[in-house]
C-alpha positions in Angstrom: -10.6 -82.9 -84.5 -7.3 -83.6 -85.6 -5.7 -86.9 -84.8 -3.7 -87.0 -81.7 0.2 -87.1 -82.1 1.9 -90.1 -80.6 5.2 -89.9 -79.1 8.3 -92.4 -79.2 11.4 -91.0 -77.1 14.8 -93.2 -78.5 18.2 -93.0 -76.1 20.8 -93.0 -79.0 24.8 -94.0 -78.7 26.0 -91.1 -80.5 24.7 -88.7 -77.8 23.4 -86.2 -79.2 19.9 -85.9 -79.4 16.8 -86.3 -82.2 13.7 -85.5 -81.2 11.3 -86.0 -84.5 7.6 -85.4 -84.7 5.9 -87.2 -87.3 1.8 -88.5 -87.8 2.3 -91.3 -85.6 5.5 -91.0 -84.0 7.5 -88.6 -82.2 11.8 -90.1 -81.5 14.0 -88.7 -78.9 17.7 -89.7 -79.0 19.5 -89.2 -75.9 23.6 -89.4 -74.9 25.2 -92.5 -74.6 26.8 -94.2 -71.4 29.1 -92.0 -69.4 28.9 -89.3 -71.5 29.6 -85.9 -70.0 27.1 -84.4 -71.7 24.3 -86.8 -70.2 23.1 -83.2 -68.6 21.9 -82.1 -72.3 19.4 -85.0 -72.6 17.8 -84.5 -69.1 17.5 -81.0 -70.4 15.8 -82.4 -73.8 13.6 -84.5 -71.7 12.1 -82.1 -69.3 11.7 -80.1 -72.3 9.8 -83.2 -73.9 7.7 -83.7 -70.8 6.0 -80.0 -71.1 5.2 -80.5 -74.8 3.9 -84.0 -73.5 1.3 -81.8 -71.4 -0.5 -80.9 -74.1 -2.1 -84.0 -73.9 -0.1 -85.6 -76.8 -0.4 -89.3 -76.9 2.5 -92.0 -77.1 3.3 -95.2 -78.5 5.8 -97.6 -77.2 8.5 -99.2 -79.5 10.6 -102.3 -78.9 14.3 -101.6 -79.3 17.6 -102.8 -77.0 17.6 -100.6 -73.7 21.2 -100.0 -72.6 21.8 -98.6 -69.4 20.9 -95.1 -70.3 17.3 -95.5 -70.0 17.5 -94.7 -66.1 17.5 -90.7 -67.3 14.0 -91.2 -68.4 12.9 -93.0 -65.3 11.5 -89.3 -63.5 9.3 -89.6 -66.6 7.0 -92.1 -66.6 5.0 -90.2 -69.6 8.4 -91.0 -71.8 9.1 -94.4 -73.3 13.0 -94.5 -73.1 15.0 -96.4 -75.9 18.4 -97.7 -76.8 19.9 -97.4 -80.3 23.5 -98.5 -79.0 26.2 -98.3 -77.0 28.7 -94.8 -76.4 30.2 -92.9 -78.5 33.7 -92.8 -76.5 34.8 -96.2 -75.8 37.9 -95.6 -74.0 38.0 -93.5 -71.3 38.1 -89.7 -72.7 40.6 -88.4 -69.9 43.1 -91.1 -70.1 43.2 -90.6 -74.4 43.8 -87.0 -73.4 46.0 -87.0 -70.8 48.6 -84.3 -71.0 47.3 -83.1 -74.2 46.5 -79.4 -75.5 43.7 -77.6 -76.7 44.2 -78.8 -79.9 44.9 -82.4 -79.7 41.8 -82.7 -77.5 39.9 -81.7 -80.5 41.5 -83.8 -83.0 40.9 -87.0 -80.3 37.0 -85.8 -79.9 36.6 -84.9 -83.7 37.5 -88.7 -84.3 35.7 -90.5 -81.5 32.8 -88.9 -83.1 33.5 -89.7 -86.5 33.6 -93.7 -85.8 30.1 -93.5 -84.9 29.1 -91.4 -87.7 28.6 -94.6 -90.0 26.3 -96.3 -87.5 24.4 -93.6 -86.1 23.7 -92.2 -90.1 22.1 -95.7 -91.0 19.9 -95.9 -88.0 18.6 -92.5 -88.5 17.9 -93.0 -92.4 16.5 -96.3 -91.5 13.5 -95.1 -89.4 10.3 -96.8 -90.4 8.2 -92.9 -91.0 10.1 -89.8 -91.9 9.7 -87.9 -89.2 8.6 -84.4 -89.1 10.9 -82.5 -87.0 14.4 -83.0 -85.6 15.7 -81.8 -82.2 19.6 -82.4 -82.5 22.6 -82.2 -80.1 25.4 -79.7 -81.1 28.0 -82.9 -81.7 25.5 -84.7 -83.3 26.4 -84.6 -87.0 24.5 -87.6 -88.2 21.3 -85.8 -86.8 21.5 -82.8 -88.3 22.4 -84.2 -91.8 19.6 -86.6 -91.5 17.5 -83.8 -91.0 18.6 -82.0 -94.0 18.6 -84.8 -96.3 14.9 -85.4 -95.6 14.5 -81.5 -96.4 13.0 -81.1 -92.6 13.0 -78.6 -90.0 15.2 -78.9 -87.1 16.7 -77.7 -83.9 20.1 -77.8 -82.3 20.5 -77.7 -78.9 23.7 -76.8 -76.7 24.7 -75.4 -73.4 26.4 -72.5 -74.6 27.0 -70.4 -77.6 28.6 -73.0 -79.8 27.5 -71.6 -82.7 27.5 -67.5 -83.7 24.8 -67.5 -86.2 25.5 -63.8 -86.1 29.2 -63.0 -86.0 30.4 -61.1 -82.7 34.2 -60.0 -83.1 34.5 -59.6 -79.2 33.8 -62.8 -78.1 36.0 -65.2 -77.7 34.5 -68.5 -79.0 37.9 -70.9 -78.7 38.8 -72.5 -75.8 43.2 -71.1 -76.2 42.4 -67.8 -74.0 41.5 -67.1 -70.6 39.4 -63.9 -71.4 35.9 -64.5 -72.2 35.8 -61.2 -74.1 38.6 -59.7 -76.4 38.1 -56.1 -73.9 41.0 -57.1 -71.9 43.5 -58.5 -74.6 46.5 -56.5 -76.4 46.4 -56.1 -80.3 48.9 -58.8 -80.1 46.6 -61.1 -78.3 43.6 -60.7 -80.2 45.7 -61.5 -83.6 46.9 -64.6 -82.0 43.4 -65.4 -81.0 41.7 -64.3 -84.1 43.5 -66.2 -86.8 46.7 -68.0 -85.0 44.6 -70.1 -82.5 41.9 -70.7 -85.1 44.3 -71.8 -88.2 46.3 -74.1 -85.3 42.9 -75.6 -84.6 41.7 -76.2 -88.1 45.2 -77.7 -89.4 44.9 -80.1 -86.4 41.9 -81.4 -86.9 41.6 -80.9 -91.2 42.3 -84.9 -91.5 39.3 -85.6 -89.0 36.7 -82.8 -90.9 38.4 -84.5 -94.3 37.3 -88.0 -93.0 33.9 -87.0 -92.0 32.8 -85.1 -95.5 34.1 -88.6 -96.8 31.3 -90.5 -94.7 28.8 -87.7 -95.9 29.5 -88.5 -99.3 29.3 -92.1 -98.7 25.6 -91.4 -97.0 24.6 -89.4 -100.3 25.3 -86.2 -98.0 27.0 -82.7 -99.5 30.1 -81.9 -98.3 30.6 -78.9 -95.8 34.4 -78.5 -95.9 36.0 -76.8 -93.0 32.5 -74.8 -92.0 30.6 -78.3 -90.5 28.1 -75.2 -89.1 27.4 -74.0 -92.9 23.9 -76.0 -92.3 22.7 -74.6 -88.6 21.9 -71.0 -90.1 18.3 -72.7 -90.7 18.0 -73.8 -87.6 16.4 -73.3 -84.5 19.4 -72.9 -81.8 17.6 -73.4 -78.2 20.7 -72.8 -75.6 20.7 -74.1 -72.4 21.6 -71.0 -70.4 20.0 -67.9 -69.6 20.8 -64.1 -70.1 23.5 -62.7 -68.0 25.5 -66.1 -67.6 27.5 -65.0 -70.8 28.8 -61.7 -72.3 25.9 -59.7 -73.6 26.4 -60.6 -77.6 23.6 -60.2 -80.4 21.9 -63.2 -81.2 19.3 -64.1 -84.1 15.3 -64.3 -84.4 16.4 -68.4 -84.3 18.3 -68.5 -81.3 16.8 -68.5 -77.9 18.5 -68.7 -73.9 16.0 -71.2 -73.1 17.7 -72.1 -69.4 18.6 -73.1 -67.2 16.0 -76.1 -67.4 15.8 -77.2 -64.3 13.7 -80.6 -63.9 11.0 -80.3 -61.5 11.4 -83.9 -60.1 14.7 -83.7 -58.5 15.6 -86.2 -56.1 15.4 -85.3 -51.9 19.0 -85.5 -50.1 19.2 -89.5 -48.7 19.5 -89.6 -45.1 23.2 -89.9 -44.6 23.5 -86.2 -46.6 20.9 -84.5 -44.9 22.4 -85.4 -41.4 25.8 -84.4 -42.6 24.4 -81.1 -43.9 22.4 -80.4 -41.1 24.9 -81.0 -38.6 27.3 -78.7 -40.0 27.0 -74.9 -41.0 29.4 -74.3 -43.8 29.8 -77.3 -46.1 32.5 -77.0 -49.0 30.4 -79.5 -51.6 32.5 -80.7 -54.2 31.9 -82.8 -57.2 33.3 -82.9 -60.7 30.7 -85.5 -62.9 30.7 -88.6 -63.7 34.0 -89.2 -65.3 36.5 -87.0 -64.5 38.9 -88.1 -61.3 41.2 -86.4 -59.9 44.8 -86.7 -60.0 47.1 -87.7 -55.9 48.5 -84.1 -56.7 45.0 -82.3 -57.3 43.4 -84.4 -54.6 46.3 -82.7 -52.1 46.2 -79.4 -53.5 42.3 -79.0 -53.5 42.3 -80.7 -49.8 44.8 -78.7 -48.7 42.9 -75.2 -49.6 39.8 -76.7 -48.3 41.2 -77.5 -44.7 43.2 -74.3 -44.7 39.3 -72.7 -44.9 38.5 -75.3 -42.0 41.2 -74.4 -39.9 40.3 -70.5 -40.1 37.0 -71.7 -39.1 34.9 -70.2 -42.9 34.6 -74.1 -43.2 33.4 -76.9 -41.1 32.5 -79.7 -43.5 33.6 -81.1 -46.9 31.4 -83.2 -48.7 33.5 -84.1 -51.7 31.8 -86.7 -54.3 33.2 -90.0 -55.3 36.6 -89.1 -53.2 36.4 -92.3 -51.7 36.6 -94.7 -54.7 39.1 -92.3 -56.1 42.0 -92.7 -52.9 41.4 -96.3 -52.7 42.3 -96.7 -56.5 45.6 -94.4 -56.0 46.9 -96.4 -53.5 45.6 -99.9 -54.7 47.7 -98.6 -58.1 50.8 -97.3 -56.0 51.5 -99.1 -52.8 54.7 -96.4 -52.0 52.3 -93.7 -51.6 52.4 -90.9 -49.8 49.7 -88.4 -48.8 50.7 -84.7 -48.0 47.9 -81.9 -46.6 50.0 -78.6 -46.4 48.2 -75.4 -44.8 49.3 -72.0 -43.6 49.0 -73.4 -39.8 49.8 -77.2 -40.2 51.6 -79.9 -42.6 50.7 -83.2 -42.8 52.5 -86.6 -43.9 49.7 -89.4 -44.2 50.9 -92.7 -45.2 47.7 -95.2 -46.9 45.4 -96.0 -45.9 44.0 -92.0 -46.1 40.4 -93.0 -45.3 41.5 -94.0 -41.8 43.8 -90.9 -40.6 41.5 -88.5 -38.5 41.4 -86.4 -40.7 39.0 -87.8 -43.0 36.6 -89.4 -40.0 34.5 -86.5 -38.4 33.9 -83.3 -41.5 34.4 -84.9 -44.4 31.6 -87.0 -46.2 32.7 -89.0 -49.4 29.2 -90.3 -50.7 29.4 -92.3 -54.7 26.7 -90.1 -55.6 24.9 -87.4 -54.7 21.2 -85.5 -55.2 23.5 -82.3 -56.2 20.5 -80.0 -56.6 19.3 -80.6 -53.7 22.7 -80.6 -51.3 23.2 -77.1 -52.9 19.9 -76.4 -52.2 20.6 -76.5 -48.3 21.4 -73.6 -46.4 24.9 -75.3 -45.0 26.5 -75.6 -48.6 28.3 -72.5 -49.2 31.1 -73.4 -52.0 31.1 -75.1 -55.0 33.9 -77.0 -56.3 33.2 -77.8 -59.9 34.6 -78.9 -63.0 32.4 -75.9 -64.9 30.4 -78.5 -66.3 27.4 -75.8 -67.8 24.6 -77.8 -65.8 26.5 -77.9 -62.8 27.3 -74.4 -63.2 23.2 -73.7 -63.9 22.0 -75.4 -60.4 24.6 -73.6 -58.3 23.9 -70.1 -59.8 20.1 -70.8 -59.4 21.0 -72.1 -55.7 22.5 -68.4 -55.0 26.0 -71.0 -54.3 29.8 -69.3 -55.2 31.7 -71.7 -57.3 35.8 -72.4 -57.3 36.1 -73.7 -61.2 38.6 -76.5 -61.7 38.2 -77.4 -65.5 39.0 -80.1 -67.5 37.8 -80.6 -70.7 35.4 -79.1 -73.7 33.7 -75.9 -72.6 34.4 -76.3 -68.8 37.1 -73.2 -69.1 34.4 -71.3 -71.2 32.2 -71.6 -68.3 34.3 -70.4 -65.5 35.6 -67.7 -67.6 32.3 -66.5 -67.5 30.9 -66.8 -64.4 34.6 -65.3 -63.2 33.8 -62.1 -65.1 29.9 -62.4 -64.0 31.5 -62.1 -60.2 30.4 -65.8 -58.6 33.2 -67.6 -59.7 37.1 -68.2 -59.5 38.6 -70.2 -61.7 42.2 -71.7 -62.8 44.3 -73.5 -64.9 45.1 -77.0 -63.2 48.5 -77.5 -64.4 49.4 -73.5 -63.3 47.2 -73.8 -59.2 49.2 -73.2 -56.5 48.1 -73.4 -53.0 48.9 -69.6 -52.6 46.7 -69.1 -55.9 44.4 -71.8 -54.4 43.9 -69.9 -51.1 43.5 -66.4 -52.9 40.2 -68.2 -54.8 38.6 -69.3 -52.0 38.7 -66.7 -49.6 37.8 -64.1 -52.2 34.6 -66.4 -52.2 34.1 -66.9 -48.6 34.9 -63.8 -46.9 33.7 -61.5 -49.7 35.0 -58.4 -47.7 33.5 -55.5 -50.2 29.9 -58.2 -50.7 30.4 -57.7 -54.1 30.3 -62.1 -54.4 27.3 -61.9 -52.3 25.7 -59.4 -54.7 26.8 -60.6 -57.7 25.0 -64.2 -56.3 21.8 -62.6 -55.4 21.6 -60.9 -59.4 22.5 -64.7 -61.3 20.2 -66.5 -58.7 17.5 -64.0 -59.5 18.2 -64.0 -63.5 18.9 -67.9 -62.9 14.9 -68.7 -61.7 13.2 -66.1 -63.9 15.3 -67.9 -66.7 14.1 -71.3 -65.4 10.9 -70.2 -66.5 11.3 -70.6 -70.4 11.7 -74.1 -70.5 7.6 -74.0 -71.5 8.6 -71.3 -73.9 11.0 -73.9 -75.1 8.4 -76.6 -75.7 6.3 -73.7 -77.8 9.3 -72.7 -79.8 9.4 -76.7 -80.5 
């Protein structure tokens, strides 16, 4: 009988994931504190749990724990171990406020570069050489270490970040509202394929050069402008499903293994259950852990939802974290005045807003919710989201239409893909008006031709079928 493989699961500060199997150890690096990609870690915990069901033993290790270990609490068979603090040492949204796509890309790359040295040192000093790595797509130290150790590796991502087979009609950059080139003019295609790409490389060239300097300092090979050069021989595990993004060719090393939905969902709290059970048509609003909507965004979105309530298409609003953000904005500006305007009414409200009648009866603002359970409830008829891939997976899995209000990262790409699939509407935050918002919500809730309902049924079926593939992902690993 072969010696059982033992497992050790580590939580990494650089985010991102390392999942390494050795004769006696499996190291599993999760995401850092307050990182919007923390859902990626939960995904891999679920996959590791599936692998764990193959009667594999584990051992513990002693390292300083940080507050990300709670992600592993739902998996008692997994020991989570911290390797450090956050990559983003400041609020990433504050640091990039008002920035365009190219500037945001540059700032994110700067944060990742700063973490490279400490991360690569930790990986290179592992007490046992791993036999396999699973790395998040943005964890260059993890991928570089796997290449340096000459061991196989897998890369995880929530979308098709890298096309190992070129698909020219897919728009991968976040610089256009078109998911594909199908409806683009010749000039728009040229602009996106060449001009936007050159501008992106021009903005981040100093950071890519700096990254290569870090690589050389730790004995790695320089990659130049193509940081994806090392990906060709790696297994790509994409936490999405067929039908979510436009069709495209994939290599034998690329697999859609999602949506990875944990089987250990938290149930509704007593307050959540009471609110949802006493309403029939609720809009659920959530923008993730780090996004804080501005005063204008709160006024715009609430006006749009209030308008739907006045037309009896909604009878309640569940908005996660709104109470704290309102209190923060009012504390920062004592002269602040709130304005909400619908097609039937207008409201000018002096602080404190939370004491106004509008927020007393049909608006529930908890600091945190059991999101999957909220989306699963029959009273939830609309999800207003930032467009995070994990949130989109949970919404389509439960058949809830999505109004995407994107902020950073791949959220615009997710919004465009779901709009193309017919289950969402998306807009640019800077250009959105009440009229556009009202039109989008009407299209999702009224659904005059029934197309949204049909598309939701189709996507729900595809998502629920795709959710079975997490066991297949464990088999691939």
